[in-house]
C-alpha positions as CSV (number, residue, x, y, z in Angstrom):
1,M,0.0,0.0,0.0
2,P,1.5,3.4,-1.0
3,L,2.3,5.7,1.8
4,S,0.1,8.4,0.1
5,T,-3.0,6.4,1.1
6,L,-2.4,7.8,4.6
7,I,-4.1,10.9,3.2
8,V,-7.4,9.3,4.3
9,L,-6.6,10.0,7.9
10,P,-6.5,13.8,7.8
11,L,-9.3,13.8,5.3
12,F,-11.4,11.7,7.7
13,I,-10.7,14.1,10.5
14,I,-11.6,17.1,8.3
15,T,-14.8,15.4,7.2
16,I,-15.9,14.4,10.7
17,A,-15.0,17.8,12.2
18,F,-16.8,19.8,9.5
19,A,-19.9,17.6,9.5
20,S,-20.2,17.8,13.3
21,L,-20.6,21.6,12.9
22,F,-24.1,21.2,11.3
23,K,-27.2,20.9,13.4
24,Q,-29.5,19.7,10.6
25,K,-28.9,16.2,9.4
26,K,-29.4,17.0,5.7
27,W,-26.5,19.6,5.7
28,Q,-24.4,17.2,7.6
29,M,-25.0,14.4,5.1
30,L,-24.3,16.8,2.2
31,N,-21.0,17.7,3.7
32,I,-20.1,14.1,4.3
33,T,-21.2,13.1,0.8
34,L,-19.1,15.8,-0.9
35,L,-16.0,15.1,1.1
36,T,-16.4,11.4,0.7
37,I,-16.5,11.8,-3.1
38,F,-13.2,13.7,-2.8
39,I,-11.7,11.0,-0.5
40,V,-12.7,8.2,-2.9
41,M,-11.4,10.2,-5.9
42,E,-8.0,10.6,-4.1
43,L,-7.8,6.9,-3.3
44,T,-8.7,6.1,-6.9
45,S,-6.0,8.4,-8.2
46,I,-3.5,6.8,-5.8
47,Y,-4.5,3.4,-7.0
48,F,-4.0,4.1,-10.6
49,S,-1.1,6.6,-10.7
50,G,0.5,6.2,-7.2
51,G,-0.1,9.9,-6.6
52,F,-2.8,12.5,-5.7
53,I,-5.4,13.9,-8.0
54,D,-3.5,15.8,-10.7
55,Y,-4.0,16.9,-14.3
56,Q,-3.9,13.4,-15.6
57,F,-6.8,12.4,-13.3
58,Y,-8.7,15.5,-14.3
59,V,-8.3,14.9,-18.1
60,N,-9.6,11.3,-17.7
61,L,-12.8,12.5,-16.0
62,N,-14.5,12.8,-19.4
63,I,-17.5,10.5,-20.1
64,N,-15.8,8.4,-22.7
65,D,-12.8,7.6,-20.5
66,I,-15.0,6.8,-17.5
67,I,-17.1,4.4,-19.6
68,E,-13.9,2.7,-20.9
69,G,-12.6,2.6,-17.4
70,L,-15.7,0.9,-16.1
71,F,-15.3,-1.7,-18.9
72,I,-11.6,-2.4,-18.0
73,F,-11.7,-2.1,-14.2
74,K,-15.0,-3.8,-13.4
75,L,-13.8,-5.1,-10.0
76,Q,-12.2,-1.8,-9.0
77,A,-15.4,0.1,-10.0
78,A,-17.5,-2.2,-7.8
79,L,-15.0,-1.7,-4.9
80,V,-15.2,2.0,-5.3
81,I,-19.0,1.9,-4.9
82,V,-18.8,-0.3,-1.9
83,V,-16.1,1.9,-0.2
84,F,-18.1,5.1,-1.0
85,F,-21.3,4.0,0.8
86,A,-19.4,2.3,3.6
87,L,-17.4,5.6,4.2
88,I,-20.6,7.7,4.2
89,F,-22.1,5.4,6.8
90,L,-19.0,5.3,9.0
91,L,-18.3,9.0,8.8
92,S,-21.8,10.0,9.6
93,K,-21.7,7.8,12.8
94,L,-18.3,9.3,13.7
95,A,-19.5,12.9,13.1
96,D,-22.5,12.3,15.5
97,L,-20.1,10.8,18.1
98,C,-17.7,13.7,17.7
99,K,-20.5,16.3,18.1
100,R,-21.6,14.7,21.4
101,K,-18.2,13.9,22.9
102,C,-15.8,16.7,21.7
103,H,-15.8,20.4,22.5
104,L,-16.2,22.8,19.5
105,V,-12.8,24.3,20.0
106,F,-11.1,20.9,20.0
107,R,-12.9,19.9,16.8
108,L,-11.9,23.1,15.0
109,L,-8.3,22.7,16.2
110,L,-8.2,19.1,15.0
111,A,-9.5,20.1,11.6
112,F,-6.9,22.9,11.4
113,V,-4.1,20.5,12.2
114,A,-5.4,18.0,9.6
115,I,-5.5,20.7,6.9
116,I,-2.0,21.9,7.7
117,S,-0.7,18.3,7.6
118,I,-1.7,17.9,3.9
119,S,-0.7,21.4,2.8
120,Y,2.8,20.6,1.6
121,H,4.5,20.8,-1.8
122,N,3.2,18.1,-4.1
123,G,0.5,17.2,-1.6
124,P,-3.2,16.9,-2.4
125,F,-3.9,20.6,-2.2
126,S,-0.8,21.5,-4.1
127,R,-1.8,19.1,-6.9
128,L,-5.3,20.6,-7.0
129,Y,-3.7,24.1,-7.4
130,E,-1.6,22.7,-10.3
131,I,-4.8,21.6,-12.0
132,Y,-6.1,25.1,-11.7
133,Q,-2.8,26.5,-13.1
134,V,-2.9,24.3,-16.1
135,T,-6.6,24.6,-16.9
136,S,-6.6,28.4,-16.4
137,A,-3.6,28.9,-18.6
138,P,-4.6,31.7,-21.0
139,R,-4.8,31.5,-24.8
140,E,-2.2,34.0,-26.2
141,P,-0.8,34.8,-29.7
142,F,1.4,31.8,-30.6
143,E,4.6,33.7,-30.8
144,Q,4.0,35.3,-27.4
145,A,3.4,31.8,-25.9
146,L,6.7,30.6,-27.3
147,Q,8.5,33.5,-25.7
148,S,7.1,32.4,-22.3
149,L,9.3,29.3,-22.6
150,N,12.2,31.2,-24.2
151,M,11.7,29.3,-27.4
152,T,13.2,32.0,-29.6
153,H,13.7,31.6,-33.3
154,Y,11.2,28.8,-33.5
155,T,10.7,27.3,-36.9
156,N,7.1,27.7,-37.9
157,K,5.4,25.3,-40.3
158,D,5.7,27.6,-43.3
159,Q,9.4,27.9,-42.6
160,L,10.1,24.2,-42.4
161,V,12.8,22.6,-44.5
162,S,13.3,18.9,-44.3
163,H,15.2,16.2,-46.2
164,Q,14.5,12.5,-46.1
165,G,16.7,9.9,-44.4
166,K,15.9,6.3,-43.5
167,N,12.5,4.7,-43.1
168,I,11.1,5.0,-39.6
169,I,9.1,2.5,-37.5
170,V,8.0,3.6,-34.0
171,L,6.6,1.0,-31.6
172,S,4.8,2.4,-28.5
173,L,4.1,-0.5,-26.2
174,E,1.2,-0.1,-23.8
175,S,2.4,0.1,-20.2
176,F,5.4,-2.1,-21.0
177,E,7.9,-0.5,-18.6
178,Q,11.5,-1.4,-18.1
179,G,10.9,-3.8,-15.2
180,F,9.5,-6.4,-17.7
181,F,13.1,-7.0,-18.9
182,D,13.8,-8.6,-15.5
183,F,11.6,-11.6,-16.3
184,E,13.4,-14.0,-18.6
185,D,10.3,-16.1,-19.2
186,I,8.3,-13.1,-20.3
187,T,10.6,-11.0,-22.5
188,P,13.2,-13.3,-24.2
189,N,12.9,-11.5,-27.5
190,L,13.2,-8.0,-26.1
191,Q,16.2,-9.1,-24.1
192,K,17.9,-10.3,-27.3
193,L,17.1,-7.0,-29.0
194,R,18.5,-5.2,-26.0
195,Q,21.8,-7.1,-26.3
196,N,22.1,-6.5,-30.1
197,Y,21.0,-2.9,-30.4
198,T,21.1,0.5,-28.6
199,F,19.3,0.6,-25.2
200,F,18.7,3.7,-23.1
201,A,17.9,2.6,-19.6
202,N,17.7,6.0,-17.9
203,M,14.4,7.4,-19.0
204,P,12.0,8.7,-16.3
205,M,8.3,9.3,-16.9
206,S,7.5,13.0,-16.9
207,P,4.4,15.1,-16.1
208,G,2.0,15.5,-19.0
209,S,3.3,12.3,-20.7
210,S,2.0,9.7,-18.3
211,W,-1.0,8.3,-20.2
212,T,-1.5,6.9,-23.7
213,T,-2.6,10.0,-25.6
214,A,-0.3,12.3,-23.6
215,S,2.7,10.0,-24.4
216,M,1.9,10.0,-28.1
217,Y,1.4,13.8,-28.2
218,T,4.8,14.3,-26.4
219,Y,6.8,12.1,-28.7
220,M,5.1,13.6,-31.8
221,T,5.5,17.3,-30.8
222,G,8.2,17.2,-28.1
223,M,5.7,19.0,-25.8
224,P,4.0,17.6,-22.7
225,F,0.3,17.2,-23.0
226,L,-0.7,20.0,-20.6
227,I,-3.3,22.2,-22.2
228,G,-5.2,25.2,-20.9
229,G,-8.9,25.3,-21.0
230,Y,-11.6,23.9,-18.6
231,T,-12.1,20.7,-20.6
232,T,-11.6,17.0,-19.8
233,S,-11.0,16.2,-23.5
234,P,-8.2,18.5,-24.7
235,L,-7.7,19.1,-28.4
236,M,-11.1,17.5,-29.3
237,R,-12.3,20.7,-30.9
238,A,-9.0,21.6,-32.6
239,N,-8.3,20.7,-36.2
240,E,-4.6,21.4,-36.1
241,T,-1.8,22.7,-34.0
242,N,0.8,25.4,-34.8
243,L,3.4,23.3,-33.0
244,V,5.7,21.5,-35.5
245,S,5.3,17.8,-35.1
246,L,7.1,14.7,-36.5
247,G,4.2,14.5,-39.0
248,D,5.0,17.9,-40.4
249,V,8.7,17.3,-40.6
250,L,8.3,13.9,-42.3
251,K,5.6,15.1,-44.7
252,K,7.9,18.0,-45.8
253,A,10.6,15.4,-46.5
254,G,8.2,13.4,-48.7
255,Y,7.5,10.6,-46.2
256,Q,4.4,8.4,-46.2
257,T,3.1,8.5,-42.6
258,R,0.6,6.1,-41.0
259,Y,-0.3,5.3,-37.4
260,V,-1.7,1.8,-36.6
261,I,-3.8,1.6,-33.5
262,A,-6.4,-0.9,-32.1
263,G,-9.3,1.6,-32.2
264,P,-9.3,5.4,-32.9
265,E,-11.8,6.1,-30.0
266,F,-9.5,4.7,-27.3
267,A,-8.4,7.7,-25.1
268,G,-9.1,10.1,-28.0
269,I,-5.9,9.0,-29.7
270,G,-7.4,8.8,-33.2
271,H,-8.4,12.4,-33.3
272,T,-5.1,13.6,-32.0
273,V,-3.1,11.5,-34.5
274,D,-5.3,12.9,-37.3
275,M,-4.9,16.4,-36.1
276,L,-1.1,15.9,-36.3
277,G,-1.5,15.1,-40.0
278,I,-0.9,11.3,-39.9
279,Q,-3.2,8.8,-41.4
280,V,-5.0,6.6,-38.8
281,I,-5.1,2.8,-39.5
282,S,-7.2,0.7,-37.2
283,E,-9.8,-2.1,-37.2
284,K,-12.1,0.2,-39.1
285,N,-9.9,-0.4,-42.2
286,Y,-10.1,-4.2,-41.8
287,V,-13.8,-4.8,-40.8
288,G,-14.5,-8.4,-40.2
289,Q,-10.9,-9.6,-41.0
290,Y,-9.7,-10.0,-37.4
291,P,-11.3,-11.4,-34.2
292,S,-13.3,-9.0,-32.1
293,A,-11.1,-7.7,-29.2
294,P,-11.3,-5.0,-26.5
295,F,-10.8,-1.6,-28.1
296,G,-10.8,-3.2,-31.6
297,L,-7.7,-5.4,-32.0
298,Y,-5.4,-7.7,-30.2
299,D,-1.6,-7.0,-30.4
300,K,-1.1,-10.0,-32.7
301,D,-3.4,-8.4,-35.3
302,I,-1.9,-4.9,-34.8
303,F,1.5,-6.3,-35.8
304,D,-0.1,-8.1,-38.7
305,I,-1.7,-4.9,-40.0
306,A,1.7,-3.1,-39.5
307,K,3.3,-5.6,-41.8
308,K,0.6,-5.1,-44.4
309,Q,1.0,-1.4,-44.2
310,I,4.8,-1.6,-44.7
311,T,4.2,-3.9,-47.7
312,Q,1.9,-1.3,-49.2
313,M,4.1,1.7,-48.6
314,R,7.2,-0.1,-50.0
315,Q,5.5,-0.3,-53.3
316,N,5.6,3.5,-53.6
317,N,8.8,5.4,-54.5
318,Q,8.8,7.2,-51.2
319,P,10.3,6.7,-47.7
320,F,7.8,5.8,-45.0
321,A,7.3,6.4,-41.3
322,L,5.0,3.9,-39.5
323,F,3.8,4.5,-36.0
324,V,2.3,1.6,-34.0
325,S,0.6,1.5,-30.6
326,T,-0.1,-1.8,-28.9
327,I,-3.0,-2.2,-26.3
328,S,-3.3,-5.7,-24.9
329,T,-1.0,-5.1,-21.9
330,H,-3.4,-2.5,-20.6
331,A,-3.7,-2.4,-16.8
332,P,-4.9,-4.0,-14.6
333,N,-4.7,-7.5,-16.0
334,G,-4.3,-7.1,-19.8
335,F,-6.5,-8.7,-22.5
336,D,-5.5,-12.3,-23.3
337,D,-5.7,-13.6,-26.8
338,E,-7.0,-17.3,-27.0
339,R,-4.8,-17.9,-30.1
340,M,-1.7,-17.4,-28.0
341,K,-2.4,-20.2,-25.5
342,P,-0.9,-23.0,-27.7
343,I,2.2,-20.8,-28.2
344,I,2.9,-19.2,-24.8
345,S,3.5,-21.4,-21.8
346,P,1.1,-20.9,-18.8
347,K,2.0,-18.0,-16.5
348,S,1.3,-17.2,-12.8
349,D,-1.0,-14.3,-13.7
350,N,-2.9,-13.0,-16.8
351,M,-0.7,-9.9,-17.3
352,S,2.4,-12.1,-17.4
353,F,0.8,-14.2,-20.1
354,V,-0.3,-11.1,-22.1
355,A,3.1,-9.5,-21.7
356,A,4.8,-12.7,-23.0
357,S,2.4,-12.7,-25.9
358,L,3.4,-9.1,-26.8
359,D,7.1,-10.0,-26.6
360,H,6.5,-13.0,-28.9
361,N,4.6,-11.0,-31.5
362,L,7.1,-8.2,-31.3
363,G,9.9,-10.7,-31.9
364,I,8.1,-12.0,-35.0
365,F,7.6,-8.5,-36.3
366,I,11.3,-7.5,-35.9
367,N,12.4,-10.8,-37.5
368,H,10.0,-10.0,-40.4
369,L,11.8,-6.7,-40.9
370,K,15.1,-8.6,-41.0
371,D,13.9,-11.2,-43.4
372,E,12.6,-8.6,-45.7
373,G,15.9,-6.7,-45.7
374,L,14.2,-3.7,-44.3
375,L,16.6,-3.0,-41.4
376,E,19.3,-2.0,-43.9
377,N,17.5,1.3,-44.5
378,T,14.9,1.4,-41.6
379,V,15.4,2.6,-38.1
380,F,13.0,1.3,-35.4
381,Y,12.3,2.7,-32.0
382,I,10.7,0.8,-29.2
383,F,9.5,2.3,-25.9
384,P,6.6,2.1,-23.4
385,D,3.9,4.8,-23.6
386,H,4.0,5.1,-19.8
387,L,4.4,3.1,-16.6
388,M,1.8,0.5,-15.8
389,M,-1.1,2.0,-13.8
390,G,-2.7,0.5,-10.8
391,S,-1.5,-1.2,-7.6
392,G,-2.0,-4.4,-5.8
393,T,-1.9,-6.8,-8.8
394,P,0.8,-9.5,-8.9
395,M,2.6,-7.8,-11.8
396,I,2.6,-4.4,-10.2
397,N,4.0,-5.9,-7.0
398,R,6.8,-7.5,-9.1
399,L,7.5,-4.3,-11.0
400,S,7.6,-2.2,-7.8
401,Q,10.5,-4.2,-6.3
402,K,12.9,-1.7,-8.0
403,E,12.9,1.8,-9.4
404,R,10.3,2.0,-12.2
405,K,11.4,3.6,-15.4
406,L,10.8,3.8,-19.2
407,Y,13.4,3.0,-21.8
408,L,14.3,3.4,-25.5
409,L,15.4,0.5,-27.6
410,T,16.6,1.3,-31.2
411,N,18.8,0.0,-34.0
412,A,20.0,3.6,-34.6
413,N,23.6,4.3,-34.1
414,T,24.4,6.3,-31.0
415,Q,26.6,8.6,-33.2
416,D,23.5,9.5,-35.2
417,L,21.4,9.9,-32.1
418,Q,23.9,12.3,-30.7
419,K,23.3,10.7,-27.2
420,T,25.2,8.0,-25.3
421,T,23.4,5.3,-23.5
422,D,24.6,6.3,-20.1
423,Q,22.8,9.7,-20.4
424,T,19.4,10.3,-19.1
425,I,16.8,10.9,-21.8
426,Y,13.3,12.2,-21.5
427,Q,10.0,11.7,-23.4
428,I,10.3,15.3,-24.8
429,D,13.6,14.1,-26.4
430,L,12.0,11.5,-28.5
431,P,11.1,13.5,-31.6
432,R,14.7,14.8,-31.8
433,L,16.1,11.3,-31.3
434,I,13.7,9.8,-33.9
435,L,14.8,12.3,-36.5
436,N,18.5,12.1,-35.7
437,G,18.6,8.3,-35.7
438,A,16.9,8.2,-39.1
439,K,19.3,10.9,-40.4
440,V,16.4,13.2,-41.3
441,E,17.9,16.6,-41.8
442,S,15.5,19.5,-40.8
443,N,15.5,23.0,-39.4
444,A,12.6,22.0,-37.0
445,K,13.1,22.9,-33.4
446,F,11.5,21.2,-30.4
447,L,11.4,22.2,-26.7
448,T,14.3,19.9,-25.9
449,D,16.5,21.8,-28.4
450,Y,16.3,24.8,-26.0
451,L,17.3,22.8,-23.0
452,T,20.9,22.0,-23.8
453,E,22.8,22.5,-20.6
454,P,24.8,19.4,-19.6
455,N,22.8,17.1,-17.2
456,F,19.8,19.4,-17.3
457,D,16.9,18.0,-15.4
458,K,14.1,18.3,-18.0
459,K,11.5,16.6,-15.7
460,Q,12.1,19.3,-13.1
461,F,11.8,21.9,-15.8
462,I,8.4,20.6,-16.9
463,E,7.2,20.6,-13.2
464,Q,8.2,24.2,-12.8
465,N,6.7,25.4,-16.1
466,K,3.4,23.6,-16.3
467,S,1.4,26.8,-16.7
468,N,3.6,28.1,-19.5
469,I,3.5,24.8,-21.3
470,A,-0.3,24.7,-21.0
471,T,-0.4,28.2,-22.4
472,L,1.7,27.2,-25.4
473,N,-0.4,24.1,-26.2
474,N,-3.6,26.1,-25.7
475,S,-2.4,28.9,-28.0
476,A,-1.2,26.5,-30.6
477,Q,-4.6,25.1,-31.2
478,V,-6.2,25.9,-34.6
479,F,-10.0,25.9,-34.9
480,K,-11.7,25.8,-38.2
């Protein structure tokens, strides 16, 4: 159990003390109900992300994500309902007891101490204030918003110059964090790739890049997915962004660009990919050709479609960039594919089986690239979209035995990447690394290009500049 769950103690005290101040039962129950909702939301956030309610939690409060969450986390949803009503009953009884047994001054003093105890930096109140800072970030002229982050001499889209390099394949693996490499029976193929190619082990997860759509937006634009505006579905009304993305750079260089995902509705990723100027490929392009699966496709079929897309694009006299997002290893337990049972040996839990299935299908995909001679002029990049969410599952318990981090695995030369594997890299570095490794020459500039001091802590920079980043993302939106 994370230490952050101890937040319930001061919140219990605050709820009981405040509820005991009301004489009428209906106002007491209203107070208890509202504060219990807050308590349950905090516990839910701690369960999924390990931390207090933050912008990530706020963004995922939209109806679509809630419905998807109920579908994925059935047991957890039922537990939330039980805990909610149990807490209301318990807190109402304790409030009555407190009113009868405790003097008013003592109750107020206790509430004051409880409030002070959770009023620290990065505590629950601090995180709520950060949500306000991000959502209230103003919309300004784009150039002015760039200046707030000292992004001078930024290359706008109409100034973009780009020249083609190698073909590019980007594989974003759902929740497949670095700890999976510790399990030989789960990741034999990835471990071989790690030995044969370039592996960056020092890659922390950063704010604004810790869920699927946010991770994708970050590696496409080099900007964390923090966006001003009081909406739980950022960018859904936007048709374009003034930020230069990988899609813009590659299109300018004459690349074919496609993004293979299980289903475009998942976490709003389809709209965001389309907004960045990349063609979305999903189960909707192959109706009836693959087994029905949660969110549209199993990973086995995602890789099969990726191979078909590569075959199609190779027929054209143009370089290609293919982006792929897997889905089957989604928390808490993953989505197992019956077709993998004759292939993958039984595992101790479902997530281990699904993870081993992903590793197997990924190995087949990379071997296909080798057999087709594609790796001679194609650079691949493999990384997790974010750390696995949740807590208490067998897999999370195993992953939590050491520091949890992301990684980057690629066949690009470190000389081309202009990074050494002992350096710390960040999610905002990915667009620059992808272009460098593929030898795509361009005058495009990303946020990371302005943060060039040796050993600069870019994660800390993001923490300290959330409001300015939100202003820039907000200001970059183009509505038609």
